[in-house]
N, C-alpha and C positions, 0 to 999 in steps of 0.2 A: 588575566584579562587580555583579550585581543585589542589592538588599537582600533579606535573608531575612524570611520571614513567620513570626511567632511566634503561638501561639494559647493561650488559657486554657480551651479547650473541656472538657478532662477535669476540671479543678478546678471550673469552674462547674456542669458536669453533676452531679458528685458532690455539690456543695453543695445542689443541688435534689433530691437523693435519686433521681435517674433513672439507670436502667441504659442501656447503649449501645443495646440492642435497643428499649427504650421510646422513646428520643429518635429513633432511626432511623425508627421507625414514624410518629411524629408529623411528622417532617420530610420523609417520603416518599423516604428513601434506604435503602441497605443498612446492616446493622450493620458490615460490613467497611469501608464508607466512613467511618463515625464513627471507627473505630479508626485508619484511615489518616490522617484529619485530625489526630487527637490525637497521632499519632506524628510528624507533620510531613512525611510522605511524599506527601501529597496536599493540594492547595490547592483548595477548592471554588469553583465559579463564584458569581456575584453572587446568583442565585436561591437556591441552597442556603445561602449565608451569611446571607441575610435570613431564611430560614425557621428556621434554627438560632437566630438572635438573637430572633426572635419567640417561639419555644417556650420559650426560657430566660429571657425577659423582660429582656434586656439589649440594649445597642447593639452594632452590628457591631464598633465600635472597641474595646469591652470584650472581645470574643472574639478579634479578630485585630489584630496590630500589626506594623509594619515596623521592622527594625533599620536603623541608619544605613547608607547605601550606601557601600561601599568603593570607593576609586578604582580604575579599571581599569588593569591592567598594560600597559605599553607593549610594542610589538612584536606579533608574530603568534602565533596559537594553533594548536598541532598537533592534527590529527584524522585518524581513519581515513576513507578515501574510499570511499563505496559507489557505484561506477560500473562498468558493463560496458564502457565505452569510454573512450578517452583524453580528458582535459580539459586546458584550458590556463589560464594566468594570467588572472584577471579573471572566471572562471566563477562565476556566482551559485550559492549553495548554501543549503540549510536545514541548521541545526546542531542536533543532538539528543544528549542524554546517555542512555546505556543502561548501567546499572550504573556501572562505572569507565571505560567507553569513551565517548569523544566522537567522534561520527560526522558526516561531512559528506555531504549528499545533493545532487547537482547538480540544478538546475531550469532549464528552458529557456523562452525566450520563444515565444509563439504569434504568428501573423501580426497579431494585433489588440492585444496588450498585453504588457508586461514581466511576468516572474514575481515572485511574492512571495519574498523571500530574507532570510536572517539575516546574510549576509556574502558575501565573495568569496574565491576562492583567490588567495593572493599568490605562492606558489611550490610546487614539488613538495616532498614530505617527504623525510626522510633515508632512509626505507625504502620499498620498493615498496608501493603501495596506501595511502599516506598523503599528506597535504598540509598546508601551512601556510595558515592563514586570517586574514583581517582581518574581524572581526565588528562588527556595527553597535551592539550594546547589551550587551556583556558576555556572560558564559557563559549558556547556556539553562537553564531549569528542567526537569529530566527529567520531573517529574510532569505536565507539560502536553503532552507529546508521546508519541505511540504510533507507532513506526516499522513500516511495512508494506512489504514488498518483493513485487513481482509485476508482472504485465502487464495486469491487468483494466482495460478502458477505462472501466468504470462505477464504479470505486472512489471517484471524487469525489462521487457521489450518496450513498454510505454515509458518507463522511467528514464531509460537511456536517451530516448528521443526528446523528452522534456528537458533533460539536463543539457543536451547538445544545443537545443534551440534557445534556451533562456538562461542557462546557468543555475536555475533552481533545481535542487536535487530532491526528488521524492524519496522518502525513507519509509520502508514498509514495516509495519508491525503485524506479525502473524496473529490472526484472531478468527474465531468463528464469526458468522454473520451477525448473530445476536450480540456477541461481545463487542464487535466493531461498532455497531450502532449505539450500544450503551456508552462506549468511550466517546463517540461523537456527541451524544447528548450531554455528557459531562465536560465537554470542552477539551478533551485530552488529545484529539486528533483533528485534522482538517477535513479528511474525507474517509468515509467508511464504504467498504464493498460488501455486497449482500446478494445471496441467491436463495432467499426463503420463499418456498412455495406455499400458497394458501390451499389447503386441502379441499375446500368447498368450490372455489372458482377456478383453481388451477393457475391463477395469476401469480406472478412473482413480485415480492417486495412491497408493492403499493398497499395491499390489504394489511400487511403486518405493520407498516409505518402508520397507517391511519388508525389502526387499533391500539398500538402500543405508545405512539408518540403524537397524540391528536393536537397537542398544544405547540408542537415544534414546527417552525417554518423551514422545512427541509426541501431542497431541490433534488431531483432524481435524474441522473443522466446514464444512459445505457453504455456499457463497455462492449459487450458482445454476447452472443448466444454460444453455449458450448454443450457438449454431450457429456453426461455422467453415466458411469456404469461400473461393472466389475473389472478390476485390473488383476491379471494373473501372470504367472511366469510365461515366458515365450512358448507358444504352442499350446497353452492351456492344458498342461498335463493332467490336471485333476478333472477336466471336463466341466468346469463351473459355468453354468448358463442361467440358472434360476436361483431364487432365494432359498428354495428347498435344498439346493446342493451345499449350502453353507453348514447344514446340520450333519454332513457326512463325518464319520469318525476320523478320517484322515485329513480333513480340511482345517487349516489354521487361519483364522480371520484376524485382521487388525482393524479396529473401529476408529471413528473420529469422536471428538469431544462433544458433550452436550452443547446445544446452541448452534451447531453447524448444520448446513443444509444437507451434507452427506449423512450425518447421523440421523436426521429426520427421515431421509430416504430409506436408510437401512431399516429403521423401525417400522416404517410403513410397509416395506416389502415383506418383512418377517411376519407382521400382523396379518397381511393379506394371505400369506401362505400357511397361517396357523402354527407358526413355529415359535415357541418360547425362546427368549434370549438366552436362557441358561443352556440350551442345547447347542449353541454356537460356540465352538472353542475359540477363545480370543475375543469374545464380544466386549469384555471389560478392558482389553488392552488398547491403549489410545495412541494415535499418531496425530500430531498437531499440524495439519495442512495436507493438501493433496499430494505434494511432492514427497513429504515425509512418509505418508502412507504407502505410496508407490515404491519408495526406496526400501521400505521394510520387505516388500515382495521381492525386489531385485536382490536384496541381501540374503534371501532365503529364510528370513525370520517369520514370514507369513506366506500363505498360499494365495490369499485374495484380500482385496480391500475395495472400497468404493471411492472412486476418484474420477477426475476428468480424463478425456482422451489425451489432452496435452501432457498430463503427468505420465500416462502410459507411454506415449511417444518419446518423451524425454529419456526414458530408460530402456527403450526397445522391448516393452512388455506387451502382452496380449490384452485386447480391450473388447469387452462385451457391452455394447451400448444399451442403456435402459431408458433414459429420458433426456430430452432437450431442456436446457435451463437458460434463463436470462440472468446475466450478472450485471448489476447496476452499481454506479457510484452515487453515494448519498452525501450531501453537504449542506451546510446552512446557506440560505440565500444571501445573507450578509457578507459571506466570504467569496461569492462568485465573481465579484468585480475586482478582487485584489489581483495584482500582477501575477503572483505565483499560480493562483488557481486559473486565471485566464490562459497562462502558458500551458497548463495541464489540459484544459479543455481544447485549446487550439491543436494540441498534438493528436487529439482523438480524430481530428478531421484530416489528418495526413494520410495520403494514399500509401506512403511507405510503411506506416504502422499497420494499416489494414492488410497489406500483402504479407507482412511478417506474421500477423495473427492467423491469417488463413493458411499459410504454408507450414509454419513451424508449430502452431498450436491446434490447427484444425478448427478454428472458430468461424462462426458465421458473423460477418461484420455489416450486414445489411442495415442494422439499426445503430451501429456504433456512433456515438456522439449525439443521439436523439435525446432531447429533454422531455421527460415523461411527466414531470410534476414540478 
């Protein structure tokens, strides 16, 4: 177990005759952040702690202290596993606390480096969708993690800004739009990303949410608009431009999992072209995420996939645009006022983020941060 952080913020603030709103204004944080720190549900980063100490004319040590660390329990730690695909013993994971739930999120190595991880899977759990973990440094502190499920390739750009501004670390769980929303409903993640198109209206996400989750009080905030299309090797050597080209004998396709917006787009394009799925070589081969699909093309394991322009740009691949899509973040309204989610939403308004999304990912940020529902 990690030592607990105790604070005397409320007592010292009151002894100075300061209200929470006054101290928040002086320290450059929200009133909700002050209350969360005093309640012990949020631990501030170094910058905020120093500002609070300066305004209250005390040392940081007078404001915050550590309890003695408890010895860690022997054996493994049970957790719910957030993964769309099977994982095996030794799989590195990030470990996060969401309410009473402990969740494990698999992370994967890139060709250049090993992933950051909090532990590894030691064995399958007693029930489906669970696992036993060996963690590196005791149980995680829930207030430092914000769990986000989805498939957006540019979420790392947003995550780094959120962590820099607030000390809250967004942890991404790879998932199709439908799976991300299901995890949100089940309380396994804080935020779900989605780009599900309604075939009748052409609108994204809102019709699906109203149809599938009518009883849930979800808020919807736009991340950005992106382009999705065919991703091929540089120069497009197979000349792939239309869905009909996927049925060529020499074309190897890599598909996305059921429930993803990309899979729905592929099926719609093939149906409109009158091409049965069995005529597409590689239709049943799956890649979990836009970047994973694009990397299969880069590695020469496939000739084409459906992914975002940002995924193609990341690997220097050719891109054939097919449609513009809106990617939204969905969350429970009850979580919107928490300090972690407020930091996340504040980052969406940063001009520095929008510049990165536009230049590095090719996104349209005109609606970024807009609350749609």
